[in-house]
DOVO-222823 format. One record per residue (C-alpha): residue in three letters; residue number from 1; x, y, z. Coordinates in steps of 0.001 Angstrom, whole numbers, plus 500000, padded with zeros to 6 digits. Example, Ala and Ser with C-alpha at 12.3 -4.5 7.8 and 13.67 -1.06 7.14 Angstrom:
BEGIN
   code   pos        u        v        w
    ALA     1   512300   495500   507800
    SER     2   513670   498940   507140
//
This chain:
BEGIN
   code   pos        u        v        w
    MET     1   065397   333001   397934
    ARG     2   064767   329309   398512
    GLU     3   064714   327731   401962
    ASP     4   064779   323926   402078
    ARG     5   063374   322832   405407
    LEU     6   065301   319888   406829
    SER     7   064736   320773   410479
    PRO     8   061881   319501   412688
    PHE     9   061772   322864   414484
    ARG    10   059403   325712   413666
    ASP    11   060858   328046   411055
    ALA    12   061724   331703   411653
    HIS    13   059108   333019   409201
    THR    14   056305   331336   411140
    ASP    15   057481   332634   414505
    ARG    16   057930   336161   413169
    SER    17   054360   336094   411875
    THR    18   053035   334638   415126
    ALA    19   054887   337225   417228
    SER    20   053275   340048   415260
    GLU    21   049788   338840   416194
    VAL    22   050139   338811   419985
    PRO    23   047918   341087   422115
    ASP    24   048955   344740   422291
    THR    25   050323   345287   425812
    PRO    26   053086   347369   427376
    GLN    27   055199   344223   427414
    THR    28   054716   343329   423729
    ARG    29   055328   346941   422684
    SER    30   058701   346977   424429
    PRO    31   061740   346785   422082
    SER    32   063163   344074   424320
    TYR    33   060279   341774   423328
    ARG    34   061028   341873   419611
    LEU    35   062598   338810   418081
    ALA    36   066283   339649   417682
    PHE    37   066424   338798   413980
    ALA    38   063292   340881   413287
    ASP    39   064482   343928   415255
    ASP    40   065962   346484   412850
    ASP    41   067123   348794   415644
    PHE    42   068976   345931   417298
    LEU    43   070609   344787   414043
    CYS    44   071886   348325   413418
    ARG    45   073688   348564   416764
    GLU    46   077450   349073   416581
    GLU    47   078078   345774   418370
    LEU    48   076257   343940   415568
    ARG    49   078659   345076   412841
    PRO    50   080226   341580   412517
    VAL    51   076749   340139   411946
    ARG    52   075927   342764   409307
    LEU    53   079195   342044   407513
    GLN    54   078314   338372   407459
    LEU    55   074811   339060   406171
    GLU    56   076113   341231   403321
    LEU    57   078506   338446   402351
    LEU    58   075870   335730   402582
    LYS    59   072826   337252   400891
    PRO    60   074271   337872   397412
    GLU    61   076365   334694   397650
    MET    62   073330   332547   398385
    ILE    63   071216   334133   395648
    MET    64   073936   333730   393025
    ALA    65   074604   330157   394138
    GLU    66   070898   329357   393836
    ARG    67   070995   330690   390254
    GLN    68   074127   328572   389693
    ILE    69   076220   331540   388590
    THR    70   079776   330214   388529
    SER    71   081768   333023   386889
    THR    72   081473   336718   386079
    ILE    73   082984   339362   383811
    VAL    74   083670   342482   385865
    MET    75   083118   345938   384379
    PHE    76   084465   348926   386310
    GLY    77   084208   352477   384971
    GLY    78   083063   356031   385438
    ALA    79   079521   356918   386472
    ARG    80   079815   360287   384714
    ILE    81   080529   359048   381189
    PRO    82   077439   359770   379077
    GLU    83   076089   357791   376164
    PRO    84   077045   359458   372857
    ALA    85   073506   360712   372233
    LYS    86   073759   362747   375442
    LYS    87   077396   363831   375279
    ASP    88   076431   367489   374817
    SER    89   075317   367445   378453
    ALA    90   078759   366347   379685
    ARG    91   080459   368668   382182
    THR    92   083699   368846   380173
    ALA    93   084811   368381   376591
    THR    94   087044   365514   377698
    LEU    95   084117   363739   379305
    ALA    96   082092   364181   376127
    GLY    97   084960   362622   374175
    LEU    98   084983   359622   376502
    SER    99   081373   358871   375569
    GLN   100   082708   356479   372930
    TYR   101   083519   354099   375765
    TYR   102   079849   353944   376722
    ASP   103   079222   352305   373363
    GLU   104   082293   350064   373664
    ALA   105   081170   348953   377128
    ARG   106   077682   348252   375844
    GLU   107   079004   346270   372871
    PHE   108   081486   344344   375016
    ALA   109   078737   343349   377447
    ARG   110   076494   342312   374557
    LEU   111   079179   340105   373012
    MET   112   080078   338468   376326
    THR   113   076425   337891   377194
    GLU   114   075805   336188   373861
    LYS   115   078421   333677   374982
    SER   116   077057   333585   378546
    LYS   117   073633   332566   377236
    GLN   118   075168   329355   375898
    SER   119   075652   328278   379531
    GLY   120   072154   329337   380551
    CYS   121   073580   332604   381940
    ARG   122   075583   330727   384529
    GLU   123   079073   331502   383246
    ASN   124   080711   334824   382379
    VAL   125   077798   336914   383638
    ILE   126   078341   340675   383388
    VAL   127   078643   342394   386775
    THR   128   078767   346171   387260
    GLY   129   078370   348627   390104
    GLY   130   074730   349011   389086
    GLY   131   074851   352768   388604
    PRO   132   074933   355157   385609
    GLY   133   077614   355755   382972
    VAL   134   079807   352775   382087
    MET   135   077912   350654   384594
    GLU   136   074622   351350   382847
    ALA   137   076240   350576   379497
    GLY   138   077369   347175   380764
    ASN   139   073975   346150   382073
    ARG   140   072348   347594   378972
    GLY   141   074541   345550   376641
    ALA   142   073646   342377   378532
    LYS   143   069974   343216   378147
    ASP   144   070499   343921   374433
    ALA   145   071658   340314   374136
    GLY   146   068621   339028   376001
    GLY   147   070686   337802   378934
    CYS   148   071042   338597   382614
    SER   149   073489   340843   384460
    ILE   150   074367   341710   388032
    GLY   151   074356   345135   389684
    LEU   152   076210   345723   392957
    ASN   153   074979   349080   394211
    ILE   154   076050   350801   397391
    VAL   155   074250   353313   399589
    LEU   156   075745   356790   399115
    PRO   157   074930   360083   400874
    HIS   158   073276   361395   397716
    GLU   159   070279   359666   396211
    GLN   160   071208   356697   394044
    ALA   161   069218   353930   392404
    PRO   162   070107   350934   390221
    ASN   163   070094   351606   386504
    ALA   164   067088   350279   384597
    TYR   165   069004   347491   382828
    VAL   166   070154   345396   385808
    THR   167   068347   342055   386086
    PRO   168   065965   342791   388988
    GLU   169   066599   339457   390731
    LEU   170   070351   340184   390605
    SER   171   070188   343777   391825
    PHE   172   071972   344048   395184
    ASN   173   072596   346898   397605
    PHE   174   075475   347226   400063
    HIS   175   076464   349208   403114
    TYR   176   080056   347950   403268
    PHE   177   082427   348772   400415
    ALA   178   084731   345909   401421
    ILE   179   082068   343218   401087
    ARG   180   080874   344709   397795
    LYS   181   084434   344483   396453
    MET   182   084646   340842   397483
    HIS   183   081517   340051   395487
    PHE   184   082985   341769   392437
    LEU   185   086007   339467   392479
    MET   186   084875   336178   394013
    ARG   187   083697   334799   390650
    ALA   188   085719   337043   388311
    ARG   189   087028   335423   385133
    ALA   190   088033   338760   383602
    ILE   191   088296   342338   384849
    THR   192   087725   345293   382551
    ILE   193   088470   348882   383542
    PHE   194   086990   351766   381585
    PRO   195   087915   355427   382098
    GLY   196   086703   356746   385439
    GLY   197   087503   358689   388576
    PHE   198   088402   357954   392198
    GLY   199   086066   354972   392524
    THR   200   087365   353380   389331
    MET   201   090972   354008   390403
    ASP   202   090280   352392   393748
    GLU   203   088798   349312   392078
    LEU   204   091623   349158   389541
    PHE   205   094477   349267   392030
    GLU   206   092891   347050   394662
    SER   207   092142   344351   392081
    LEU   208   095582   344684   390491
    THR   209   097277   344489   393889
    LEU   210   095539   341198   394649
    ILE   211   096905   339751   391417
    GLN   212   100352   341330   391843
    THR   213   100768   339866   395337
    GLY   214   099478   336406   394430
    ARG   215   096344   336714   396522
    MET   216   094270   336163   393387
    GLU   217   094882   334089   390279
    ARG   218   095757   335883   387078
    VAL   219   092796   336718   384888
    PRO   220   092524   338952   381813
    PHE   221   092915   342489   383188
    LEU   222   091956   344910   380452
    LEU   223   092174   348715   380490
    PHE   224   089920   350284   377877
    GLY   225   091421   353419   376357
    ARG   226   095227   353411   376224
    GLU   227   095369   357172   375615
    PHE   228   093320   357905   378738
    TRP   229   095184   355537   381041
    GLU   230   098662   356530   379874
    ARG   231   097711   360167   380324
    VAL   232   096401   359864   383897
    ILE   233   098886   357252   385191
    ASN   234   102604   357159   384428
    TRP   235   103031   353391   384561
    GLU   236   106623   353464   383321
    ALA   237   107587   355972   386019
    LEU   238   106434   353508   388674
    ALA   239   108605   350793   387166
    ASP   240   111589   353165   386718
    ALA   241   111283   354210   390364
    GLY   242   111335   350576   391441
    THR   243   108073   350857   393361
    ILE   244   106747   348183   391007
    SER   245   108738   345825   388800
    GLU   246   108886   345737   385010
    GLU   247   107103   342376   385187
    ASP   248   104146   344057   386891
    LEU   249   103454   345979   383680
    ASP   250   102606   342634   382089
    LEU   251   099694   342046   384492
    PHE   252   097334   344143   382367
    ARG   253   096638   344946   378734
    PHE   254   095358   348041   376969
    VAL   255   092447   347653   374566
    ASP   256   090363   350163   372668
    THR   257   087490   348112   371310
    ALA   258   085026   345550   372579
    GLN   259   086187   342975   370049
    GLU   260   089833   343317   371139
    ALA   261   088785   342568   374715
    VAL   262   086652   339571   373724
    ASP   263   089510   338128   371643
    ILE   264   091954   338355   374563
    ILE   265   089486   336702   376948
    GLU   266   088789   333888   374480
    ARG   267   092511   333184   373936
    TRP   268   093415   333420   377626
    GLU   269   095297   330490   379097
    PRO   270   094467   330013   382803
    ALA   271   097336   331146   384977
    PRO   272   097954   330291   388654
    PRO   273   098539   332968   391284
    ARG   274   102069   334305   391597
    ASP   275   104205   332518   394158
    ASP   276   106582   335452   394519
    ILE   277   106710   339174   393795
    PRO   278   109339   340165   391208
    GLY   279   111716   342856   392355
    ARG   280   111556   341996   396033
//
């Protein structure tokens, strides 16, 4: 991270270093003596939650701005979907069958990254949740193309680490789901949803709701695997019930291959946010 010094005052790094070299006394060992910004226990206090939220928003934003990343291609999908070579280890036969989407995710990310490289990896950069399954496939495809990709991990109760294909300098870790979701969408120029579970459903519907309600501009919103999505969600039933409108079914498209998705993104005409919600 770069810090351009325009201030005549001593910088925080220098004072933190100086404070660590003071004589060892009861006073300097006291937690109250620690510099506030260098005191982990203080920063983790409940009252400091607003500050932590701000820090999680700022750190990735500043790093991506310094790398001049202006737009991203979002890839959501299941952590449990194996690559085809390992599908025999899948917990269910259905999950093994979904392994084809690992390859489609990998190929899609490769194709998009080939185009991203033309901008110096500043535009249409692949971003995933940084974990296994479809996320790994996305970062892996970007690496296949010799480009960069972003991983937005989150701390979970069970051990979790970024997959090996995320660009190290663009590997982030979050405590707050809400801030992580903001970073997924702040630069999104397309959103792709591969088969997945609760987490993928959460990301799907939250993103779609932002577009439906006009809080976000329309972007290509692509669901990989029509058979899967029409089996697990009865979209037409929602429209028939009136809980969504028929027009809402036009906010997304089904695709089955990486090339289909790339073609839709390339032909996409920018669309402004909705100014009303049909059916209300």
